[in-house]
N, C-alpha and C positions, 0 to 999 in steps of 0.2 A: 493521616488520614482528616479531612475538615472534620469540623463540630459538626458537621449537621451529616455529613455522615455517619460521625459514630453516631447520632442520639439513633440514627434508620436501619443501621444495623443492630444498632442495641436492644429494636425491638424484634428483635432474633432471639432473641434469650427468652422470647413467650412461646418460643415455639420448640425449646428444647422438649426433650420427652417423646412426643407425637412423631415430632419431625426429624429427620438424619437432615444433616446439615448442607448434604446436597441438595435438599428442597425446600431450602428455606427462601429459595432464589424465587421460585413460582408461586411465591405468597409475596413475597416486600415489592420486589420489582414492579409487578402489577397494581399494585396498592400507591407503589409511589407515583406509578403515571397516574391513577384516579386521584389521588390527592392533589397532584399539579392539574389536571384538566378543571376539578372542582372550584379551588383556587382561582381559577381565569375565569373563571365562569360568573362568580357572584357578583362581580358590580353590575353585572346587564341582566341577571337574571330574570326582571321584572321585562323588561323590551324585549328577550327572546319570548317568551310565554307571549305576550302580545302579536309578535310580528307572526307564528308559527298559526294562533286561530286567527288569524287575519288571511293564512296561506296555506292551509292544510295540504297543498301539495309539495312535497317534501323537496324534491328541488328545485320550485321557485324560493320556498322557505328559506332554503338555504343559500338562494341568488340573494335577498333579500337583506338576511342575517349578514352576508358576509360584506354586502356594499351600504348598509346603514350603521354597524357596530364591527366592521371588520375581523369579525372573527369567522375564523375556518370550520367552523365546528357546534354544533349547539347539543342539548341534552332535553324533554320534553318532560322528565317527570317532576312531580315535587320535590324528589329528595335532593338533601344536600350530603355531607360527612356529619354535617350536625344536627341534622333533621333524623336520621338515621338511629343515631343513639336515642332518641326519643321514645322506640321503643324498638327495645332490646328483643322483647320475646318472639319478633317476626323480623329481624335482623337479616335472617340470609336471607325470602322470599323478596321483601325491601334491597336487599343492594343489589339482587340480583335484576331487578326491576329498573334501578336504576342506572345499572350499566349494560342496560340493555335498550333503555330511553337515549343511547347519544343519538346524532348524525351518523348513515349509513358509514361515511368516508373511518368511523371509529369502530374500526375493526379489529384493533390492537388486545382488546381482551378475548377472541375467540383465539386468536394465537397462543394465546397464555393457558387454554382452556380452562379459564378462570371460573367459570360456574359452577366446575364439578371443583374447582377449592374451594369456594364459599362452602359449599355444602360439607367437604369433608372438615373443613373450620368448625364450622359448628358443630360437629360431630361431636370433635373433641375438645369440645368447650373452650376454642379460642377465639372464635369469630368477633365477640365485645372484646378483648382482651385488645386486638388487632386492631380495632374499628377506631376505639377508644386511644390508643395512644397513636396513629397516624394521625388524629383529629386535634394532635396536642402540636404538630406538627406544622410551620406556616411555609407554605411553599408557593405563594402568589409571587406574579414576576417582579412586583417592588421589594419584597424583601429579598427573591433568589432569581437573579437573571437570568438569560437563558443560555449562559458561558459554565454558568457556578451549576447550572442544573445540568448541563452535561457532564461538566465533572462530575457532576453525584451522581450518576449514572455508572460510568467509567467505576468509578471507587465503590459502587458497589457489587457491579459483575465482576472485577478483578476479588473482592473477599468471599463471594460465592465461590468461584470459579477454586479458587484459595479452599476453600474450606471442603470442595467438592472433588481435587485433585484434579482439576480440568484447567483448558488453556486461555484463562481470559485474553490471551494475544492475537488469537484467533477473531475478538469480540473488535477487539478498538484499537488506533493506534496512539502511542501518546502524543501526549497535544506539545509538547517542545517541538518533536519528531512532523506532526502537521504544519507547526506554525511555520518552520525554516520551507516548506515545501509548497505551503500557499505562498509565501513571501517572493521564493522565486519563481513561481510561475505567474504570479503577475504584474514582477519586474520590466522595467520597459513599458507597463502600459500605463503608468502613473494618467500622463497626458491624458489620453483617452477615456479612461476611466471617471476624470476629475469632471467631464464636461456635463450641463445638464442635460436631465432627460438618458442617464444612460441606461440601459439594460439589457444584462446581459446573464447567459446561463451557466450552471454549471453543473457535473454530472458524474457520479462516483459508481461505477460497476460493483464495487464491494462496499458498499457503505455501512457494514459492521448497524453502530447505534447513533453514527450519522455525525462522529467528531466530524471529518473532513468539510463538510457539507457547511457547518456551523462555525466552522472556522475561516473556512472562506470568508459566508456570508459577513460576519464580524470584519475581516478583513476591506472587504469592497465599501463598508458602512464607516472604515474611519477613515478611508479617501474621502468618499461622498456619502455626507449621510442622505442625499435626494436619490442615490442612486438606487436602482431593481437589480434583485440579483432573484430569479428561478432557480431553484434547488431541484434536480433530479435523482434519484439513486435506485437501485437496485442491489436486494440483499436475500440471501439464501435462507438463512440461519430464520428461523418464525419471531424468537424472542427479541432477537436484535433488530428486525425488520420490525417489529412492533413499535419499540424504543425511539427508533431513528423518525418511524414514522408519528409517533406523539411529541416527538421535538418539533419536528417539521410541521405540523398542524398548528401548538404552540403558538411559533414565529408568525402564523400567516401566512404560509404555502400551500401551497393547493397539494391536497393530498393525494389527488392520482397520479400525482408526480415519484412518488415513491411506492414502490415496485416490489412483492414478493419473487422470486424465484433465481433457477440456475441460470446467472447471466451466459456460460460457455453455453449450454446447450438451449437455451431459450431468451435471447434478445428481448426484453421487453417495451424497448425503444426501437423497435426496428424502423430503420430510413428516415432516423430523429438523427441531427448532429447537434453541437454547443461549443459556446467560446472557450471554457474552460475546463476539463478533462484532470479527475488525479483517484488514487487507488491505490491500496495498500494490498494487494493481495498475498494468498496465502503463501509461504517458502516450501517447497519439499513437497508439498502433497499430493497427488496420482490424481487424473483427471479417465481414470478409467471409466468412473460413472459415465461421464460427457463421450467416451471415444467414439462411439458409436455413430452420435449424433455431429458432432463435431467436424469427423472425415466425412460424412453425408454431405453436411454442407458443401464442405469443400469438392467433392465430385458433383456438389448439382452445380454449385456455382462460378467455378473455378475462378477466375480474378477477380469475380465480383465478392466472392467471399470473406468475411473479416481473417482466414486465417489461409490467406495464397500463399503468405510469402514462407513457408515449411510449418513441420509442426517440430514439439520439442519430444524428448521422451516422455512416454505416460508416465513416470518417476512423478514428473511435476512440469507444475503447467502453470508456472509462472510469466513464458514467454507467449503462450495465449490468450493472458489478459495486458499483456502488453503489446499487443496486437488489436485485440479489440478495441484499446483504449484509441488508436491512428484512427480506427474505424467510424469515429465517433467525433473525431473533432470536426468542426466545421470546413467545406470546403474554401480551396483557395480561394474560388471564384466570388464568394461570400466573405471575404476578407480574414480566413484563415483560421486556425484555434489553435491552441498550447494545450499542452499534458501532461501532467507531471506523474510520477509514480515509484513506489519505494519496493526495491528487491535487492536479493540478497547477490553473494559477489554469481552466482555459477552463469547468470545470462550474457555477464561480461565476455565468457570464454570456453564456454562448453559444447564440447561436440566439435571434429573436427572438420577439416576442407567439406565442403558440399553435403553436411550433414544438417536434420532440421535447423539447431541453432542459430549455426553459420548462416545457412540461408537465410537465416531470420533477420541478424546481423548485416549482413550484405545488403538486405533490401532497404532497413531502414539507413542504411548510410550512402550506397551507390542515389537512396532516393532523398538525400539533404534531411532527413526528418530530425535527426539526434542536435542537440542543442548543446545539452552541458550533459554532466554526470557529476554528482558529487558524493564521493565519500565519508560518512558518515562515521561519527564512532563506535566503536561496540561498545555491549553490556547499556545501549538504548533501549532496545525493547523488554515487553515484560517476558514472554515468553523464548528469550533467546538472545545469546551473546555475541552471538555469531555479523563480520562485516555486513552491514546493508550499504544500499546507493539511492539516491537518491536521479533520479532520470529525469531530464529535461526535454520534450519534444514538442515541434513546434515546424509547423506544415507550410510556413509564412518567414522564414529568418527575414531580420533587417539586412539590408546590405551588404555592411560590415560582418554579420555571420555565414553567409552563406559561402558552404562548400568546406564548412570547420565545424569545428567539437571542442568547447572545452570541460578540461578534469581540472576539479577543484578540490583540492586535500582536505575534509576539513576534520578528519579523523582528534586531530587534537584541543578542535573546539569542544571544549567539554568542562563541566565541575562537577567533582562525584557528591551525590547524593548521603544526605547525614545517616537515611534510613532506606536499603533497599527495597523495591516492588517486585515482588519477583524473581527474575532478569536482572531488571531494571538496577543497575547502580550509578548512572552520568546519565545527566541532563544539559541542553545546551542554551545558555541563559538569552536574552534578548539583544546583549548587547552584541556575544559573541553570532547571534544570528545574527543581526546588520551587518558585520563584517566581511559573513560570509555573502551577503547577499552582497556590496561594494564589489565584494572579486571578483564578483559574475556580473555585477553593471559593467567593470571598468574592464572585460575581457584584455587583459594582458598577460604579457608572461611573467611568473615568480615564482619562487619557490613551492607558493604554493595553486600555484593555476600555470596550468599549460595550454596552449592553443594547437589543434594539430590538423592539418586536412583529412578530410574523410577517407582518403585513399592510402594515406599513412598506416591504416588499420589491414590491408588485404594484404592479404600473401596468396602464393603457390606453394600446393604442396607436390613437390615434384617426386617422379621415380628414379630413382638410379639400379641402373644395372649397369652388372660387373659380367664377363665371359665364361660361359663353365667350360669346365678342358679338360681335357684329354688324360691316359695316363701322360701323356708325353708331356704334359705341361701346353699342347697347344689348343687354343679356342677349337670349341666346336662348332662349323657352322652347318646352313641349312642348304637347301638345295641350291639356293642364291646367292652362298660364301658368305652370307650376314652372319655372324657369329648369335649362337643360342644365349640368352640369359640363364644365369645357376639363382637356381628361386633362395637360394639359402644366403646367396651374398646381397640378395636385394636388399634395398635401401628405400627410406622416404628422406627429404629434406624440406625444412619450410624455405621459399625465400620473400624475402617484404617486397612488395609492389615497388618501395623507393628505394630499394637497396642499392642502386649505384645513382640515385638522386634524380632518376625519370621521372619527371610528375605525370605521365599519361599511362599509368594504371596499366589495368589491363591491357589496354592498344601496345602498351612496351613489354608483352611479355616476352619474344624469343630473343630478343636484346637484353637483361637483367635478367635470366635465368643464364643465357651466354657468359654474362659477367661472372655471374653467383659462381657457376662450375668452375671458371677460368682465376677463383681466387681460392674458395673454399672447399673445392674436390680435387679437382683434376690433380692439384699437384702430391695429393697423397693416394689415388688411386688413377694412376696418368691412363687405364686401360677402361675407365668405364662411361656409359654415356645417358643419355636422358629420353626415356620410354613416354615421347609425350602424350601419346592417346590417354596415356593413367593421369595425365596433367590434372589439379582439381585448384578452385579457386577457394581462397576462405578468407572469415574475417573472425576478427578477434581484438578484443578493447584490453588490455595489457595494465590494468590500471598501477599497479602497484610497483612496477616494474619503471614507472615512469615517476615514480615518486621517490625511489630508493636513493638512500642518502647512505654510501662509507662507511661504516664504521670501523677506522683499524683496530687489530686487537689490543691487550694494554702490553708497554715491553714484559720482557721474559724476566729481567731484572726487579720491576714489581710484583711480579705474580710470584717471584722466587722469596720475594719481602714478606708476601702477605703468608704465604707456605710457614716461612723460618718462628713468625709468631702463632700462628696457629698450632704448629709443635710443641715450640714452647710452652703454650699453656697448656697441650693436654699433657705433658711433661711436670707440668705443677698441681696438675692435679691428681696426677699417678699419686707423686710422691706423697699429696695428702692425705691419699686411700691406703698406700701404706703404712704411712705412718700411723 
């Protein structure tokens, strides 16, 4: 943890006793936000007071302050952190007056129910101690830049989650993973982004504390300091929303572009699309609470619904967020859009042919929306050690990528961390990140990069029947003399679209299935046939299979030699014991 993080976390020591560890965040997080906003306002406090006095209508005052001072918020009270300490007897009332005097776009303290917390702190004789401690923390932008501030929030959330046995990973994504996603998302657009007067929009439907939006902003500024990036986000968790909104306001972003709500049930940016979309939705989390509204949307809007391609199992909503992200990409007629999303392994292959997940993959691939998928190292995230993947989506691919999907194996691109953070034991260095981006940009075949046509992920699930036999071993037929199938002997086979080298995809079904049966089935069960009415179309992306490397077993002589050494050691130990 950083020195600053340790200092702020140390303030929680003053809460021990009257407060339990799971309650620390209710005090420390809003106080950290307040101290940051307080520090930002210090240099312009007098100018703000003059503008507010001259423009009594709040909306007009906000516009003037934004125009003349570049601030996206203001405060009309006389108070600062330091002035509050000058009247300790009325500290609670004055502090409440201070937070209630922010411009209306600062609703973050209400999300923390901070008024009640202030009264509780005062009742437990902890309020003065906490305010005095925060007055010693310099969180001004000249001392702590926006990136460091984001890191501080994430450190605190992780620590509070650990203390209360909650899941920090639900709130934010490790910065090294975000930076790789952002680098891949912007790769190939460098020339366009470097132009004069560039304005781009970025959207995160699962914004958390705003880490992805912040790093996207940093990345674009590194390419073009004059570029303007408009950041948009939606977040369901009230405390994460409060932090994200505070961070965006501090950056000078429009506070109205950060909204709180459930993205699946209520798209608060309906009708809007964006140049870049990114997300790290929750893994393996059910969407029962959203089920009724999601199904109603599909029923009412049909193909215009965000989720028209299919619905995944109610136990995991990842693929709903995947579809939502695509719905928010800027249309091709307006220049197209790109998206990046972090998912676990199940969206690659879960569900059989014509299931919801398979139909979603079919739509993605047949619509040529999948640009690349990058496998990340395991043990990369705070709350899980499972395999994760970055999907890069593009609805307006460059000519050389049309009809193709690039798979990149990044599982070996990591260094071990000196100290684990929850389940996170590995991280990706900048050098490794650059190497992965180069693999993506090269778009070539290598040990770590594979290029596939989209139809190479398609297959037919065929139903293979065998005849029902009578007591004499003869086929039982119907009235037309057609053999009846034996349900007990019924089997299914998955036939790749490209089994016989055919490149016509679904159009070449009859030819390809016939070739498959002739080689794979009929030589073993010559009386079998395919029930064509039951044939289904499926899509899966067997990522690990394409990068599997056969490792031959050790020679038996070598294994025997090792065993003999171990036996000799054991016998020696036994002799020592007997002696």
